[in-house]
C-alpha positions, 0 to 999 in steps of 0.5 A: 786576441781578446782571449789572450789578454783574458788568459794573461790577466787571470794569470796575473791575478793568480800570481798576485793572490798567491803573493798576498797582494789581493785583498780578501773577500769582505766576509773574510776581511771582516773576520780577520779584522775582528780577530786582529783587535782581539789579538792585539789587545793586552792581556788583562792584568792579573787581579791584585793580591788582597792587602795584608792586614796592617800591623798594629803599632804600639802607641808610644807612651810618654810620661809627663812629669808634673812639677809639684808646686806644694812639695817640700822643694817648692816650700824651701824655694818659694818660702821666706826667710822666716819660713826657712828659719823655722825649718832650720831650727826644727832640723837642728832640734831633730838632729840634736835629739837623735844624737843625744838619744844614741849617745846616751844608749851607748853610755848606758849600755857601757855602764851595764857592762861595767856593772857585770864586770864588777859583779864578776871580779870585784868582790873576789879580790883580797882587798878593795885596792886590788878589786878596784885595779881589776876594773877598767880605768874608765869604769864608774864603779872604779871611780866610786871605789877609788873615791871611797879608798882615798877618803878613808886613807886621807882623813887628815888636815885641820878642816877635815878633822872636825868631821868624824871619819864615818861622815867624811867617807859617807860624804865622799862616796855619795858625791862620787855616786852623784857625779855618776848620776849627773853624767847620765843626766847630761843631754836629757834636759835638751830632749825635755826642752825640744819635746816641750817647744818643738810643737810651738815652733811648728805652730809658729810656722803654721800661723806664718803660713796662714798669714801668707794664705790670707795675704794672697787672698787679699791681693787676689780678691777672691778665694781660689784654691790656687791662691791659698793652697800653697800657704795652707799647705806650708802651714800644715807642713810646719805643723807636721814637722813640729810634731815629728821633732817633738814626739821622738824627743819626749819618748826618748826622754822618758825611755832614758830616764827609766833606764837611768833609774834602773842603772843607778840602782845598781851604782848606789847599792855598790856605793853603799857596799863600799861604804860599809866595808870602809867603815868596817875596816876603820872600826877594826883599825881603831879598836886595834890601835886602842888595844895597843894603847892599853 
């Protein structure tokens, strides 16, 4: 009976072992327990890739606009009516000077062209009237020639008879030449005035600016640079403006006067030639009339 029970227990043990319900021996269990955590442990994460080198970012350049408190704009904005009036006067002087310089240069160039035209065609004409007709109606040389011709042909009247024909023609031609010279001299007096007074106008602005500087120092109680830089800069700008206006006016005046002298030499020579021709014709006419009277 006991042997039968043992055989049945052995068969049951074998069956359970085959089905995996029987625990393994302790050694085997320890080995399997050691392998289990190793299998269950997650695989080590891959080493992170080295960070890429940072791209340098170009620094943004910002231009800071600093307003100049001592410029021309600040001078006009902060100046009083005396400073603005001085600047306006200097501006008018400068514009007037440059206008006169350019206009007189154009008139002198025109007179020079008229002199060339006179030399090319006037003296080749058969008579003075024909020669004058070849010149332009606005030519100064035609004006002188026609004045001399009129004086020679219209020497009559109770008053003009008291003057001999030679003196009458001489006076008429000389007056025509003087009129041409006066036209060339127009505007030069303005240049001379600007050249002599503009520095003093600028000096007045300088004195006024220094007065403002001293007033600012007195109000502030200390001679700091920020209190005196503006008024002193204003004073220096006024001085520079005065010189900038005066120098071109003086140089333009001297240059135009020199050119007028050169041109008037040609005009006076032409007037003398007209006078000689008219007197020669008058002498011939007088001699012919005397011969006929005899």
